[in-house]
N, C-alpha and C positions, 0 to 999 in steps of 0.2 A: 334710649337706653343707657344705664349707667356705664361709665368707662371701667369701674372696678367690678370684676365678678370673680369670687373665691370658690366657687363650685360649678361643676359641669359634668355632664355624662357624654361619654364618647362611644360610638358605635363603630368599631373598627374591624377592618377586614384585611388579612395579609393577602398577597398575590397567590393565585394558583399557579402550579408548577406546569410547564409545557409538556405536551405528549411527546413521546418518543416516536421516531419515524422508522416504518418497515419499508425498507428500499433495497434493491439488488443492483449492484453496479453491472451496467451493460455498455459495451463498446463493439465496434466492428470486429468480426471473427472472434468475439468473446462475450457471447450473450449473457452468460451466467458468470459473472466475475466474483461473486460472493456478497455477502450482505453489507451495505454501506450506510444503513440508516443512522443519522446522529441522534444523540439524547437530547430531551427537552430541557429548556432553561428553568432556573430555580425561580420560585415567586418572590417578590420583593417583601422585606420585613416592614413591620411598623415600629418605630422607634421613638421612644420619648427621650428628651435630652433637656437637662437644665440649662437655661440661658439667662444670664444676668440682665440681659436688656429686654426680658419678657416679665412683666409685673402682674398680668392678669389673665383669666381664662375666658375673656370676652370673646375671642375668636372661635373658640370651641363651642360656646353657647350659641353662636350665630350658624355655625357649620359643624353639627356634631358628628356627621358622617364622613370617615376617612377611610380611603382605601389605597393599598400599595399596588404596584404594577403587577401584571401577570408575566410569567416566563414565556418564551416563545417557543413554538414546537420545533423538533429537530428536522433535519431535511437530509437529502440524499447526499452522497459524496462525503460522508462522515461530518456533516456540518451541524454542530450543536446549536440549539436555540439560544437566543440572548437572554440573560436573566432579567427578571423584573426589576423595576426600578424601587428602591426602598423609599419610604416616606419618614423623614423626621419631624416630629412634632415638638416644638420648643416649648417648655413649662417654666414657670417661675420657680426660684430656688425654695425649698421647703413644701413641695407638692407631695401629697400623699395620694397613692394610687391603690384603689379598692375594687375588688370585683363585684358582681352583681348581688352577691349575699352580704357584702360588707365586710368581708375579710381582707386585711391589708395585704397588697400585693408587693408594695416597695415604698418606702420613703425616701425620697429623692433629695438629698441635701448635697450641695457643692457644685459650683459651675463645671460643666462638662460631664456630670454624671449621666450615664446613659443606661437604658433599659429597653431590651427587645420585648415589647408587650405582646406582639403576636407574629410568629414565625412563617415565613412563606412556605408554600409547599414544595417538595422536591421535584424536580423534573423527571419524567419517565424515561426509561433506558431504551434506546433504538435497538433495532434487531442487530446491529453489528456487535454491541455489547452483550447480547444475549445468546451469540453464536457458540457452540460447543461441539465436542465430537459427536453428542447425541443429536444435536440440531445444528446442522452446519449452515443451513440458510433458513433461519426462522421467518415465518411468514407473518410476524406479528410484533408489536412493540408494546411497552408498558405506558400506561396513561399517568400523566402528571397528578400529584396529589393536591388537594384543596388546601389553601392556606387557613390558618386559624382565624376564626371569627369569635369576637366576644365584646360584651359591654363593660366598660370600666367607669367609675366615678372618680373624678380628680378633685381633691380638695387642698386649698392652700392653707398652710400654717406657717404664719410669718416667722423668719428666722430673726429673733431678737433677744438680747440679753435682759433688758428691763421692760416690763408691761406696766403702763400707766392706767390705772382703773378708777372709776368714779363716776358721779352723776353727771347728766348733760349740764354743760356750761359751767362745769367746776374749773377748767382752765387748763386742761391737759393739752390741747393743741397749742396754747400758749407758751406753755413750758417747753414743749418741744422745740418751737420757734425760737425760744430764748436760749436753750441749751445747745441747740444745733444749727445747721445751715438749711434745715427743712423750713418749707414755707407752706404749712397746711391752711386750709380755710378756716378763718376765725371770725365769728360774728356774735351779737349778743342775744341770741334765741337758742333754744335747746335743739339738740340733734343736728348741729352745725356739721359735725363729722359723721359721715356716713360711711368712711371706708377706714381701715387702720392706716396710720401714718407713721413712716419710720424716719429717725434722725440718728445720725453718727455723732456720738458725745466723746471729747477727749479730756480725762481727769489725769494730769501727771503723764505718765507712761502708759497708762491703761485707755484704750480705745474700745468702746462698746456700742451697741445698737439699742436704741429705745424706741418702743411702739407704743401708741395711745390707742385704746380700744374705745369705739364709739360708745356713748354714754349708757350706762345701765340704770335701771329704775327698779323699784320693788315690783315684783310679779314679771320679770323679765323671763324667768324660767318657765312661765306659762304663757308665754308669747306676747307679753306687753312690750310696748315701745319696739325697739329693735330686736326683741328677744335675745337669745343667748348664741346666736349663730357666729357673733364674731369672738367669742371668748376661746375659740380654737386657736386664735392668734397668739395667745399668751401661754398655751400649753408648753412651748419651748422655753419660755423665759425662766431664767433662774432666779430672778428676784421681782416681785410686785411692789408697786408704789401707789398707795391710796392718795389720790389727790382730793383733799377735802375743801370745800368752798366755805370760807368763814365769813363771807359777805353776801350770803344769800337772803333774799327777800322772803322767802318762805316761812311763815311763822311755825310751821310744824316740823322744821328740820333744823338740825344742828350737827356739828362734826362728828359727834359721838354716834348720833342715830344713823347719819350717812354711812359711818364705817360698819356698823352693824347690819344694815341693810345690803351693802355690797358684799360683805362676807357671807351672808345668807345666800345670795345669788350665786357666789362662787361655790358654795357648798352644795347647791341645788344642782349646778352644772356638773360637779364631780359625781353626784349621785346618778345623775342622768346618762353620763359616759363613761363612768368607771375610771376616770383621771382624776386623781386626788391632787388639788393645788394647796392643801393646807400646810404641807411640808416646805412651802417656798418662803424664804425669809421676806417680811414685810417693812417696808419704810413708809411713814406717814408724811405727807407734805401738806402742811396747813397752808393753804394758798391765799392770796389777795390780801395780805396783811398791810399792803399800802394804804387800805381804807382804815381809818381809826377806830371805828367799832370792831372791825375784824381783828385788828391787832389785839385788842383787849380780849376779844373771844378766844382768839389763839392763844393767848398768855394763860387764860383760865383752864383750857382743856388740854393744854400740853402735859401738865403733870398727871392727869388722869391716864392720859394715853400711854405715858412712860411707865405708869405702875402696871399696866398691861404687858410689858415687856417690849413695847414698840420703840424703834427709834423715829424720833420726831425732828423735823426741819420746819421752821417757819419760813415761807417764801412769798416773793411776789414776782411774777413774770413780767409785769409792767414796769416796776421800780427796779427789777434785777436784784431784789434783795434774797439773800440766802441760797442763790444759785450754785455759787461754788461749793458751799458745804453739801448741798444736795447731790451735786454732780460727784464729789469725792466719796460721799456716802454710798451712792450706787456703785461707783468704781470699786469700792472695798468688798461689796457683796458679790460682785461679778468675778473680781480676781480670785475670792475664796472658792467660788463654785467652780471655775475653770481649774483651779489647783486640785479640787477634789474629784474632778471628772476622771475616770480611768482613760488610759491611752488606747486609742483605738488600734485593734490588732489588724495587721494587712490581711486583705482578703484573700481567700484561697479557693480553689475549685476542688470540691470534694468529689472524688470518682467513687461510686459503689458498684463494683463488678457483681453480676449475677452469681449467686451462689451455685457451686458444682451440683449438679443433678436438679436444679431447680427447672421447673416446666415454664416456659415462656407463654403459656395459654392454660385455660381450664376448661374442663367439660362440665356443663351444668345441665342435669337431666330436668326436663320439663314436663315429663309424663307422656304415656301412650306413644312411646317410641319416637319421641321428640327431644332433641338436645341442642344446647346452644354453646358454641364455641366463644369464650371471650379471652381476648389478648391483643395487645398493640400490633404485634407482627402479622397475625392472620387477618385482622382488619385492615391493614395497611395493604396487605397484598391483595385483598378483595377490591379495594378502591383502585388499584393499579391495574385490574384486569379489564380487558374489552371482551365482554361476554357475547359480542356479536361474531367473535372469531373463535373457532373451535380449537385451534391450536393454542390460544392464549389460555382457553380454559383448561386444556390439558396440562400446560406449563403450571398453571395454578394448582391443580390437582398433584402434580409431582412435588410442589414445594410444600404443600401441606402434609404430603405422606413424609417426606424427608424430616418435617418438624415433629413427627410422631402422632398426628392427630388421628390416623387410621387406627392405630393400635390402642390410643386412647379410647376412641369410641366403642371398639370392641371390648376393652375392660369394662367400660361403663354399662354394657349391656345391649347396645344397639344391635339391631338386626336388619337385614336387606330391606330396603325401602324406607329407611329411617328419615324423618325430616331433620335436617341439620341447619341451625342458623348460625351465622357467623357475623359477628358484630353486635352493636348495642340494640335495644329494643326499638328505638326510633330509626335506625338506619342499619338494617342487616339484610342479607342475602340468604336464599333458601336453596338448599341442595337435597336431592334424593340420594342417600348413601347406598352405593353399590359396592359392596367388599369383593365382588367378584371380578371387577376391573383391575388389571395389572398395571399398577401405578408406575412401575419402573420399566415396563416394556417400552421398546423404541417405536415412537409414532410413526406409522408408514401412511402416506397419502399426499394428495396435492397440498401445496403451500396454503397455509390458512385452516387446514382441517386436521383433525386428529381421528385416526380409525377407530380408537377406543371409546369414542363418544357416539359412534354409529348406532 
């Protein structure tokens, strides 16, 4: 299996919240000392964090299922359950997080950047927290909420200022090695480079990162060669450098046709992804001019390239000719791009309070005296309820009534015996609505029961 993987799908599940505890304090000569059930612990979160020591997504391709710890249930004696352990997943700098529909969730740039991708469920309240003048010793507790579960796709987009593009064996890796301390694999056969290589270059006072993209060939946009999968690594580059082989042995190739072919593939990538690379400044590096025939060819095509408005530098990675001029030419473009980049605004948390009078739920008529209640709060309350406990069901009815659902159902035309669904279509609970039950009455009966439900 290759060491470098720039795409991976993660199946993640945050921890479930622990259930609350229903307990009554008992001691000698004091058999009913009041409720003392503790709350359940919070479920652990799943967190993505940018780590500079992580350069690949290989670990997530091998183990795509990740789960945080569950919260522990509460106990008697007011003992709260332990919180579930968070799981922190290190990702490379420049990782883009997408949901299952392909929408971008986050673009993670900068060491230490963190994203809570899945939140753990809240712990359920114990009966000590549920005690009130109306229910002095509740015989029930709330259940913990399930943690979030989702599938996400991770993609690496290399953080580099300059991207080297060109045909296989054009000398991109050799240039990286000559300009920086990077030591990519170099050999005299096509597609030697199968992963993007990065090198840090210094030119005067400017320091920048250069990336070489595995060789492109005509038809790469249709899947030939390595395809266009690695071109995402130049999306962040402010400058593109065409590395053109002036010493190729192929009779049907020359620097001008190579340039046109690569530009066509860049345009095809932009059409396929909607990311336009045509506005990035171009520099042309006519490589391998240490070969006599290549020097002659470079001298011949350089004026033609300059007529197109391109900056041309004749270089040789082997003889180290023209490297200083090329490095300063790239630095000039990088410095201009950095100066034109707007300053990042400090991040702010925007709070959007609910409008006054806005209902936190909606009643949707389904026909034939059937209704569905949609809303985060009612759905969450249903998940927290132990339906095997009548008193817990009565407590849920009281909460729903205080929220205004009873009145909303009456206004929507519901009559006695109406079927009421609470929650989404794939996860809902059905109730038979009985408006004759007094939701505000004080329940009288043994612990764990509710006389209104008899």
